[in-house]
C-alpha positions in Angstrom: 0.0 0.0 0.0 1.3 3.5 -0.9 1.2 6.1 1.9 2.2 9.8 2.1 5.1 9.7 4.5 6.4 12.6 6.6 10.0 12.7 7.9 10.0 15.3 10.7 13.1 17.3 11.4 14.5 19.9 13.7 14.1 23.4 12.2 17.0 24.2 9.9 17.7 20.6 8.9 14.9 20.1 6.4 17.2 20.4 3.4 19.7 18.0 4.9 17.0 15.4 5.4 15.7 16.0 1.9 19.2 15.4 0.5 19.4 12.1 2.5 16.0 11.0 1.1 17.2 11.8 -2.5 20.3 9.7 -1.9 18.1 6.8 -0.8 16.2 7.2 -4.1 13.1 9.2 -3.2 11.8 11.8 -5.6 9.0 14.4 -5.7 9.8 15.6 -2.1 7.8 18.4 -0.6 10.0 20.3 1.9 8.2 22.4 4.5 9.1 23.8 7.9 10.1 20.9 10.1 9.1 18.2 7.7 9.7 16.5 4.3 6.9 14.7 2.6 7.1 11.9 0.0 5.3 8.7 -1.1 6.3 5.3 0.0 5.1 1.8 1.0 5.8 -0.6 3.9 9.3 -1.3 2.6 10.0 2.4 2.5 8.8 2.8 6.1 11.5 0.2 7.1 14.2 1.7 4.9 13.7 5.3 6.2 13.5 4.4 9.9 16.7 2.3 9.6 18.7 4.6 7.3 17.7 8.3 8.0 20.4 10.0 10.1 18.9 13.5 10.5 15.1 13.0 10.7 13.4 13.0 14.1 10.6 10.6 13.3 8.7 9.0 10.3 4.9 9.4 10.2 2.2 8.2 7.9 0.0 11.1 6.9 -3.7 10.1 7.3 -5.5 13.3 6.5 -5.3 17.1 6.2 -8.3 19.5 6.4 -9.4 22.9 7.7 -11.1 23.0 11.0 -12.4 26.1 12.8 -14.7 24.2 15.2 -14.6 21.0 17.2 -17.4 19.6 15.1 -15.3 20.1 11.9 -12.4 18.4 13.7 -14.6 15.5 14.7 -16.2 15.0 11.3 -12.9 15.4 9.4 -11.2 12.8 11.7 -14.2 10.4 11.6 -14.1 10.4 7.7 -10.7 8.8 7.7 -10.7 5.0 7.4 -8.5 4.3 10.4 -9.4 0.6 10.4 -7.5 0.1 7.1 -4.3 0.5 9.2 -5.3 0.0 12.8 -6.4 -3.6 13.9 -9.3 -4.0 16.2 -7.1 -4.5 19.2 -4.8 -1.6 18.4 -3.9 0.7 21.3 -4.7 4.3 20.1 -2.6 6.9 21.9 -3.3 10.5 20.8 -0.8 13.3 21.1 -1.3 16.9 19.8 -0.1 20.4 19.2 -1.7 23.6 18.1 -0.1 26.8 16.7 -1.9 30.0 15.7 -5.3 28.3 15.5 -8.9 28.7 16.7 -8.7 25.2 18.2 -6.0 26.1 20.7 -6.9 23.6 23.5 -4.7 20.6 22.8 -6.3 18.3 25.4 -9.8 19.0 23.8 -8.4 18.3 20.3 -6.9 15.0 21.5 -10.1 13.9 23.2 -12.2 14.7 20.1 -9.8 13.0 17.8 -9.9 9.9 20.0 -13.7 9.8 19.9 -13.8 10.3 16.2 -11.2 7.5 15.5 -13.3 5.1 17.7 -16.4 6.0 15.7 -14.6 5.3 12.4 -13.3 2.0 13.9 -16.9 1.0 15.0 -18.0 1.2 11.3 -15.1 -0.9 10.1 -15.3 -3.6 12.7 -19.0 -3.5 13.4 -18.5 -3.5 17.2 -19.1 -0.9 20.0 -16.1 -1.5 22.2 -12.3 -2.0 21.7 -9.9 -3.7 24.2 -6.9 -1.7 22.9 -4.6 -4.4 24.2 -2.6 -4.8 20.9 0.2 -2.9 19.2 0.5 0.8 19.7 -0.6 3.4 17.2 0.4 6.9 18.2 -1.8 9.3 16.4 -0.7 13.0 16.2 -3.2 15.8 15.7 -1.3 18.9 14.6 -3.2 22.1 14.1 -1.3 24.9 12.3 -3.1 28.1 11.3 -6.5 26.2 11.4 -5.2 23.3 9.1 -5.4 19.9 10.8 -2.9 17.2 9.9 -3.5 13.7 11.3 -0.7 11.3 11.2 0.5 8.0 12.8 4.1 7.6 14.1 5.9 4.7 12.6 9.1 5.2 14.6 8.1 5.0 18.3 11.1 6.3 20.2 12.7 9.2 18.3 15.2 8.3 15.5 18.0 10.1 17.4 17.9 7.1 19.9 20.3 4.9 18.0 20.8 2.7 21.0 24.5 3.3 21.7 24.4 6.2 24.1 23.6 5.4 27.7 25.2 8.4 29.3 25.7 11.7 27.4 27.2 14.2 29.7 25.5 17.4 30.9 24.5 19.1 27.7 24.2 16.4 25.1 24.1 17.0 21.4 21.3 15.0 19.8 22.6 12.2 17.5 20.5 13.5 14.6 22.0 17.0 14.9 25.6 15.6 15.2 25.0 13.6 12.0 23.7 16.8 10.3 26.8 18.7 11.4 29.0 16.1 9.7 26.8 16.0 6.5 26.7 19.8 6.2 30.6 19.9 6.5 30.8 17.7 3.4 33.7 15.8 5.2 34.6 12.5 3.6 36.9 9.7 4.8 39.9 10.8 2.6 40.5 13.4 5.3 41.2 13.2 9.0 38.4 14.4 11.2 38.9 15.6 14.8 36.7 16.7 17.7 39.0 18.2 20.3 36.1 18.8 22.7 34.4 15.4 22.1 32.5 15.0 25.4 30.6 11.7 25.1 31.8 11.2 21.5 28.6 11.8 19.6 30.1 13.8 16.7 33.0 11.3 16.2 30.6 8.3 16.4 28.1 9.7 13.9 31.0 10.6 11.6 32.3 7.1 11.7 28.8 5.7 11.0 28.6 8.0 8.0 32.1 7.2 6.7 31.5 3.4 7.0 28.0 3.7 5.5 26.5 2.0 8.6 22.8 2.5 9.0 22.1 4.3 12.2 18.9 2.4 13.1 20.0 -1.1 12.2 20.4 -2.2 15.9 17.2 -0.8 17.3 13.5 -1.6 17.1 10.6 0.6 15.8 7.0 0.6 16.9 5.6 -0.2 13.4 7.5 -3.5 13.5 4.8 -4.7 15.8 2.0 -3.8 13.4 0.2 -6.7 11.6 0.2 -4.7 8.4 4.0 -4.7 8.4 5.6 -7.9 7.2 8.4 -9.0 9.5 10.5 -10.2 6.5 10.6 -6.6 5.2 12.5 -5.4 8.3 14.8 -8.4 8.1 15.5 -7.8 4.4 16.4 -4.1 5.1 18.6 -4.9 8.1 20.5 -7.7 6.2 20.9 -5.3 3.2 22.2 -2.6 5.5 24.8 -4.8 7.0 26.0 -5.8 3.5 26.6 -2.2 2.4 29.1 -1.3 5.1 32.1 -0.1 3.2 35.8 -1.1 3.7 37.2 2.5 3.5 39.9 3.3 6.0 38.8 6.2 8.2 40.8 8.3 10.7 38.8 10.1 13.4 40.4 11.7 16.4 38.3 12.4 19.6 39.8 14.1 22.6 38.7 15.8 25.8 40.2 17.0 29.0 37.7 15.0 31.1 38.8 11.4 31.5 35.4 10.2 32.6 33.8 11.5 29.5 36.5 9.9 27.3 35.7 6.5 29.0 32.0 7.1 28.3 32.8 8.0 24.7 34.8 4.8 24.2 31.9 2.8 25.7 29.4 4.5 23.3 31.7 3.9 20.3 32.0 0.3 21.2 28.2 -0.1 21.4 27.8 1.7 18.0 30.4 -0.8 16.5 32.8 2.0 15.5 35.4 1.9 18.3 38.2 0.7 16.0 37.8 3.7 13.7 38.2 6.4 16.4 41.3 7.3 18.3 40.4 8.6 21.8 42.8 10.7 23.9 42.6 12.6 27.2 44.2 15.9 26.4 43.1 19.6 26.7 41.8 21.1 23.5 44.7 23.7 23.6 47.2 20.8 23.1 45.5 19.3 20.1 48.0 19.4 17.1 48.5 17.5 13.9 51.0 17.5 11.1 48.5 16.3 8.6 47.0 18.7 6.0 43.4 19.4 5.0 41.9 17.8 8.1 38.5 18.8 9.5 37.5 19.9 13.0 33.8 19.5 13.9 33.1 20.4 17.5 30.4 21.5 20.0 32.1 23.5 22.8 30.3 24.2 26.1 27.7 27.1 25.7 28.1 28.6 29.1 24.4 29.3 29.7 24.9 29.5 33.4 26.0 32.5 35.4 29.7 32.8 35.8 30.6 30.6 32.9 30.6 33.3 30.2 34.2 34.2 30.8 35.3 30.6 30.7 33.5 30.0 27.4 35.0 33.2 26.0 38.5 32.0 27.0 37.8 28.6 25.4 36.8 30.2 22.1 39.9 32.3 22.1 42.1 29.2 22.8 40.2 27.3 20.0 41.0 30.1 17.6 44.7 30.0 18.5 44.9 26.2 18.2 43.1 26.3 14.9 45.5 28.9 13.5 48.4 26.5 14.0 46.8 23.7 11.9 47.9 23.4 8.3 45.0 24.1 5.8 42.4 22.5 8.1 38.6 23.3 7.9 36.8 24.0 11.2 33.1 23.7 12.0 31.8 24.9 15.3 28.2 24.9 16.7 27.5 27.3 19.6 24.8 29.4 21.0 27.3 32.3 21.4 26.8 35.2 19.0 30.2 36.6 19.8 32.0 33.5 18.8 33.7 34.9 15.6 35.1 37.9 17.6 36.6 35.6 20.3 37.8 33.0 17.7 39.6 35.8 15.9 38.3 35.0 12.4 35.1 35.6 10.4 33.4 32.4 9.3 33.0 31.6 5.6 29.5 30.5 6.3 27.1 30.7 9.2 23.9 28.6 9.5 21.2 28.8 12.1 20.3 25.5 13.7 18.5 24.4 16.9 20.0 22.2 19.6 16.8 21.2 21.3 15.0 24.5 21.7 18.2 26.5 21.8 19.0 28.7 18.8 22.6 28.0 17.7 25.0 29.1 15.0 27.0 26.7 12.9 30.2 28.6 12.1 32.0 27.2 9.1 35.7 27.8 8.2 36.2 26.0 4.9 39.5 25.0 3.3 39.0 22.9 0.2 41.6 20.3 -0.8 43.2 21.6 -4.1 42.1 19.6 -7.1 45.6 18.3 -7.9 45.9 17.0 -4.4 42.5 15.2 -4.7 43.6 13.6 -8.0 46.8 12.3 -6.4 
């Protein structure tokens, strides 16, 4: 069966997710704020959940309509043939959000949608009561400027939960955002990559997964695997295929931090992710990072210093990062931070600057780009 699928993203990453979908062979993409829509079947649901690195979740879009009243919301929802996807023992869990709409009470919207879904199910199964003891179907009602979108979550736990990160330090970078930072940098495994403020290792691990073409979701489970409409063999096929496509490219990734406990955590995380052998971990201060190699790439997420008293520490760290970077031979440097004064402290204006969100925090991705000369690439 063909569905309209929605890959949701953090604001600012829509184009990155769209590029991933194109690389996976999807066309006719509709890119909107926080989401990319495309057509796909059950096999595509498995492929996208297992392979997408920068999307937050994958939904099946069930309906879209205007609603200015609760009656319109009820009738629009009831008109959807929910029973075509949800079995009679399906557990229906409703979540919601409303932005700039007449129907601003989210709990009321959720309650009305639940009632309407049950009414639709009654017609399909010719019964009055449902046990809801079977597989979970999380239905999202999203109301934006009076337009209602009804969708079902196929992922379950968010796609950033790859399964390798048990402890993430104080201010963790989401795995999906870390992967996006690597993809935006256009780094490839012919160059060394370093994160001299690696924390729990997320950027280095995501870079290794990308370089080795390892599917980020291959070792975890998804809620739609429990659905009777999804053939178990499909998931098995996609997982087996993903394991076969891991490439043999050599890769050199350096990850270092001043905190020994975090380095130990990063090593544990890399081992769980299956990429420990591709990352060299070291306990050293960022200021001591050095390399004789040319054309390497730094991708890092320094502490933001949101708390009182940390501002000067962060400023000093940015100054030191600029000094350290100036001693590296023809390297590129990519830094994500919430600090607007970063370029001044770093001592150099960025070639590019992109707004991204780390959770709800607006950040800036400062990009200092040194291309490898063409002749060097051909050698």
